[in-house]
KOLTORKE-777441 format. One record per residue (C-alpha): residue in one letter; x, y, z. Coordinates in steps of 0.001 Angstrom, whole numbers. Example, Ala and Ser with C-alpha at 12.3 -4.5 7.8 and 13.67 -1.06 7.14 Angstrom:
KOLTORKE-777441
code_px_py_pz
A_12300_-4500_7800
S_13670_-1060_7140
***
This chain:
KOLTORKE-777441
code_px_py_pz
X_-4187_-16692_-9414
X_-7172_-17522_-11695
X_-7518_-16458_-15399
X_-4036_-14965_-15777
X_-3011_-13985_-19323
X_315_-12981_-20563
X_374_-9251_-21525
X_1700_-9898_-25192
X_-1269_-12491_-25401
X_-4154_-10584_-24120
X_-6828_-9197_-26527
X_-7871_-5531_-26293
X_-4919_-4517_-24148
X_-4005_-778_-24745
X_-1457_1609_-23310
X_-940_3994_-20332
X_2358_3952_-18528
X_3278_2854_-15177
X_6853_3183_-14357
X_8521_1369_-11589
X_10306_3420_-9016
X_11741_2638_-5615
X_9622_1731_-2751
X_11456_502_380
X_10488_-3179_1202
X_12385_-6509_2256
X_13905_-8521_-477
X_11194_-11258_95
X_8302_-8920_-475
X_6090_-8970_-3392
X_4071_-5912_-4574
X_944_-6578_-6313
X_-274_-3314_-8022
X_-3854_-3180_-9195
X_-4958_-531_-11521
X_-8713_10_-12391
X_-8395_271_-16168
X_-11025_1644_-18667
X_-11254_414_-22256
X_-8328_978_-24673
X_-5694_1226_-22058
X_-2498_-701_-21309
X_-283_-957_-18415
X_3273_-709_-19552
X_5603_-1569_-16483
X_8841_-1073_-18254
X_11292_-3540_-16744
X_8467_-5192_-14525
X_8462_-9069_-13961
X_5634_-11151_-14267
X_3119_-8605_-15736
X_-331_-10186_-15984
X_-3763_-9352_-16683
X_-6993_-10517_-15076
X_-9732_-11555_-17393
X_-11879_-8815_-15467
X_-9757_-6102_-17035
X_-7950_-5334_-13675
X_-4160_-5623_-14182
X_-2083_-7412_-11548
X_1604_-6364_-11543
X_4170_-8345_-9672
X_7250_-6055_-9721
X_9614_-7762_-7556
X_11088_-6737_-4325
X_11261_-3097_-4475
X_8478_-1020_-6502
X_6659_2381_-6640
X_4284_3616_-9167
X_4062_6802_-11249
X_1511_7365_-13874
X_1902_9961_-16639
X_-876_11788_-18131
X_-3683_11121_-15594
X_-4179_11393_-11862
X_-3016_8466_-9929
X_-4277_7298_-6576
X_-1725_4769_-4875
X_-2572_2979_-1740
X_-361_361_176
X_-1639_-1849_2791
X_180_-3509_5721
X_748_-6653_3613
X_2636_-4677_1217
X_3_-4507_-1680
X_-154_-1360_-3722
X_-3532_-461_-5446
X_-3073_2052_-8097
X_-6071_3442_-9722
X_-5784_6129_-12604
X_-8307_8373_-14067
X_-7851_10723_-17088
X_-6695_10184_-20669
X_-3177_8866_-20848
X_-491_10606_-23005
X_-258_8920_-26375
X_3307_7695_-27708
X_3039_10256_-30492
X_2452_13046_-28111
X_5023_11951_-25564
X_7568_11526_-28242
X_6745_15002_-29777
X_7164_16687_-26507
X_10454_14985_-25869
X_11722_16101_-29250
X_10413_19641_-28621
X_12240_19652_-25122
X_15611_18244_-26779
X_15507_20923_-29467
X_15129_23735_-26604
X_17779_22529_-24856
X_20267_22169_-27869
X_22343_25276_-28549
X_22206_26754_-32090
X_25429_27149_-33961
X_25265_30781_-33204
X_25072_30044_-29434
X_27771_27523_-29628
X_30099_30236_-31258
X_29221_32951_-28785
X_26774_34962_-31168
X_23590_36559_-29734
X_22603_38466_-32839
X_24327_36620_-35981
X_24873_37834_-39426
X_26295_35793_-42292
X_27802_37340_-45447
X_26407_36070_-48905
X_28547_37209_-51790
X_28912_35617_-55100
X_32420_36484_-55597
X_35195_38582_-54318
X_35198_40236_-50910
X_32882_42330_-48783
X_34463_45584_-47373
X_33966_46462_-43771
X_34069_50260_-43535
X_34941_52618_-40701
X_31776_54511_-41216
X_28429_53751_-43098
X_29463_55132_-46481
X_31191_53783_-49430
X_33485_56652_-49242
X_34744_55678_-45752
X_37948_53889_-45231
X_38122_49969_-45499
X_39087_48438_-42128
X_38527_44819_-43010
X_36991_42357_-45398
X_34424_39348_-45188
X_34487_36513_-47801
X_31362_34435_-48445
X_29691_32723_-45436
X_31679_34777_-42727
X_29999_35393_-39435
X_29663_38573_-37773
X_27810_39988_-34486
X_25232_42676_-35444
X_25826_45671_-33244
X_23470_48388_-34805
X_21022_48910_-37448
X_22131_51824_-39281
X_19821_52323_-42353
X_21095_50575_-45102
X_24069_49360_-43275
X_24707_47253_-40165
X_27374_48039_-37658
X_29028_44713_-37159
X_32054_43049_-35405
X_33907_40150_-36938
X_37082_38657_-35468
X_39127_41687_-34616
X_37268_43905_-37145
X_34612_46237_-36093
X_32871_48511_-38906
X_29895_48946_-41145
X_28786_46527_-43771
X_25990_47103_-46497
X_22857_45306_-45562
X_22394_43803_-49033
X_25080_41295_-48462
X_24151_40112_-44970
X_21454_37614_-43829
X_20198_37382_-40361
X_17853_35229_-38378
X_16976_31742_-39530
X_18584_32255_-42818
X_21828_33030_-41035
X_21527_30252_-38546
X_20904_27841_-41503
X_24285_28802_-43055
X_26068_28755_-39912
X_25025_25230_-39313
X_26765_24425_-42558
X_29935_26452_-41749
X_30411_25650_-38100
X_33822_23865_-37718
X_36063_22518_-34926
X_39064_24673_-34833
X_42455_24032_-33048
X_44419_26957_-31999
X_48227_26398_-31138
X_48872_27514_-27605
X_52779_26742_-27557
X_55639_28756_-29346
X_56282_26112_-31923
X_54505_22790_-32721
X_55681_20035_-34917
X_53265_18743_-37422
X_53866_14861_-37624
X_53306_12573_-40624
X_51701_9913_-38123
X_50010_10059_-34837
X_53451_9514_-33062
X_56202_11609_-31627
X_58603_9240_-33467
X_56932_10125_-36664
X_58689_12389_-39551
X_58227_16148_-38974
X_56229_17569_-41864
X_56460_21188_-40833
X_56140_23464_-37667
X_53345_25602_-36715
X_53384_28722_-34776
X_51810_30114_-31387
X_48143_31291_-32081
X_47820_29684_-35462
X_44313_28231_-36042
X_43521_25085_-38267
X_40280_23444_-39184
X_40173_19926_-37562
X_39542_16922_-39718
X_39439_14558_-36724
X_40676_13969_-33268
X_41701_10468_-31997
X_44380_8975_-29484
X_45501_12442_-28181
X_46189_13688_-31801
X_44514_16315_-33857
X_44463_15742_-37681
X_44613_18902_-39557
X_45382_20052_-43277
X_48702_22038_-43751
X_48601_23366_-47282
X_48545_20178_-49535
X_49434_17826_-46876
X_47442_16020_-43859
X_49550_15947_-40567
X_48990_15459_-36920
X_49634_17583_-33958
X_49466_16886_-30369
X_46188_17725_-28539
X_48034_18664_-25447
X_49389_21878_-27266
X_46133_23115_-28915
X_42852_24555_-27814
X_39768_22988_-29347
X_36690_24892_-29889
X_33716_25354_-32482
X_34008_28310_-34408
X_32615_30072_-37567
X_34724_31952_-40210
X_35218_35636_-39554
X_36700_38801_-41239
X_40154_39472_-42006
X_41827_42861_-40715
X_43000_45335_-43331
X_45981_45888_-41058
X_47685_42690_-42932
X_47827_44978_-46033
X_49112_48213_-44529
X_52858_48586_-45492
X_55854_50243_-43891
X_57987_52938_-45461
X_59833_52102_-48549
X_57357_49796_-50226
X_56995_50651_-53759
X_53681_51150_-55398
X_54156_47951_-57667
X_54550_45941_-54479
X_51561_47563_-52899
X_49545_46840_-56094
X_50572_43151_-56138
X_49411_42605_-52586
X_46101_44523_-53100
X_45505_42541_-56352
X_46265_39104_-54534
X_44020_39890_-51637
X_40887_40324_-53920
X_40841_36524_-54500
X_40968_35367_-50850
X_38222_32921_-50218
X_38226_31365_-53591
X_38804_27927_-54334
X_41902_25806_-54244
X_42036_23049_-57139
X_45127_21205_-57594
X_46719_21809_-60982
X_44402_24830_-61378
X_45360_28276_-62741
X_42113_30266_-62657
X_42241_32823_-59752
X_38486_32855_-60157
X_37251_29194_-60545
X_40216_27319_-58716
X_44049_27362_-58479
X_46942_25845_-56535
X_49684_27552_-54849
X_52233_27814_-57622
X_49383_28607_-60004
X_48326_31454_-57607
X_51894_32948_-57351
X_52408_32443_-61306
X_49234_34372_-62043
X_49422_37085_-59800
X_53225_38115_-60564
X_52433_37388_-64195
X_50288_40246_-64044
X_53309_42373_-63203
X_55466_41123_-66016
X_57130_38184_-63927
X_57146_34995_-65982
X_57151_32062_-63598
X_56883_28230_-64143
X_53729_26274_-62711
X_55872_24597_-59962
X_56776_25577_-56582
X_59918_23581_-56729
X_61031_25425_-59918
X_59857_28977_-58986
X_62823_29768_-56541
X_65488_29636_-59164
X_63556_32345_-61219
X_64335_34933_-58451
X_67005_35968_-56046
X_67377_34309_-52651
X_67059_36525_-49764
X_66676_36266_-45793
X_63423_35899_-44616
X_64061_38994_-42256
X_64385_41042_-45334
X_61123_40129_-47054
X_59095_42692_-48790
X_55544_42674_-49997
X_55517_40710_-53080
X_58425_38426_-52406
X_57712_34504_-52082
X_58046_32415_-49306
X_58613_28662_-49935
X_57544_25805_-47574
X_58083_22039_-47523
X_59731_19181_-45672
X_63471_19274_-45080
X_65044_20816_-48477
X_62021_19665_-50471
X_59753_22378_-51564
X_56043_21701_-51983
X_54327_25045_-51311
X_54671_28701_-52173
X_52766_31939_-50793
X_53233_35645_-51368
X_54560_37842_-48527
X_52166_40660_-48049
X_54030_42548_-45148
X_53433_42781_-41486
X_54467_39070_-40914
X_51637_37762_-43091
X_51260_35845_-46381
X_48410_35111_-48818
X_48457_31724_-50610
X_46170_29015_-52073
X_46517_26772_-49127
X_44250_23624_-49520
X_40912_22161_-50655
X_39267_23054_-47218
X_40544_26757_-46860
X_41004_27888_-50374
X_43128_30980_-50794
X_43766_32556_-47463
X_45921_34748_-45347
X_48196_33179_-42719
X_51118_34058_-40540
X_54180_34028_-42732
X_56052_31669_-40081
X_53003_29411_-39499
X_55610_26702_-40654
X_59338_27389_-41131
X_60270_28662_-44686
X_62897_26745_-46753
X_63639_29869_-48468
X_62530_33215_-49611
X_62954_34807_-53219
X_62588_38183_-54903
X_61277_38950_-58241
X_60299_42612_-58232
X_62218_45719_-58194
X_62486_47771_-55105
***
C-alpha cells in the first residue's frame, strides 16, 4: 500500500482508543480497519500487529486473524463486507488519558472496602485519649457502674446518640462512653487505617510456639484456645507472632486469620471471688490503670515505658513488696504456690523449659495483666496463654 508510515514516526498523530476484541474469521483472514479521523486523534490498537497510517489521515489497521473493534468515548460505526474488511468511523470527543485514569481510580476506590468495613463496622467510633483508660459505663452517667474500658485508639460500634454520650459496643462490652473521647467519620477511619492489624486466633486446645518454621524446632511456649495474637508475617504455612519478649511461629493450620481493630476489655476480668482482700483488689485495680501503656525493655516507668519485671516491681512496690528488676530473680522473693491456688496479686512466671524470661500479675478469673512486648504494650491475657513455669505469692491473704 502506498504512503504507509509507521505509527511511531507519523507526524500529527494523536490518541483515541480502538481495542481489539474477537471477531470470528479464518486463520488466513486479514482485517483492514479504516477509521475516519479528525485532527488531534490517534488510533491506539493495543496489541495490534502492523498498525499503519495513510498519508491522508485515514488509518489502516491490519490486526491479524481475529479482530473486532470497540471505541471508547464516542460513537463508533463498524461495517464488515464480504471480503472481511472492517470499516470503523468514530465521531465525538475521545476520552483523554488523564480523564480515563481518574475514572479508573475513582472506580477502584469505590470498590475497595474501608478499614471499618473490613472489620465489620457500619458506624465506627475510635477512642482518643492521651493516657490511662476510657470507662464504658452501664448508663449515660459518670455515677453509673463501669462495665469495661477502652484504651487509646480502640474501636467501637456506635449504637445510639445519647446527648453527651454515645452508646457503643466494643469487643464483648456494651455501654456508654463520653463523646469527648471518641472521634467518628473520616477522622475515625483515618485512625482505623493505621490501627488495623492481621490477627491470628488459636482454634485448638493447645498450640506450640516454635523457635523456627518447623515442627522439629524447639518449643518456646504453648498458647491456648481462643488466644489472639497480632501477626508479624505469614509464610510457608507458618504464622510469625510476638509472644512476650520473643518471636515465635505457630502453624497456620490451627489458627484463624482475620483483619481486626483493637477493642475494649470487659470489667469482668477485675471482678473477684469471695475471700479476696482489699489489698489484693487494690493491687489489681492499680495495675489495670496502665493497660495500653508502652513496653520498653529495661524500662521502669509505668507511664512512659516499662518491661515485664519492671512492671511487677513497680506495682507491688507500691504495696510494700521489694522486688529486683529481674523476672528470673523475683520468684525467690516470694512463696511458691500452685497455679490452681493463685489469687489476685500473685505473680505468674513464664519461659522455656525451666528458664524464666517473663512475669505477669494475676488479676483473678483466669486472667493476668503484664507488660507483654513492644507491639502490644501492657495488656490483659489469659493466665494460661502459655504454660507457667511457676507461681509465687508476696501479699498477705
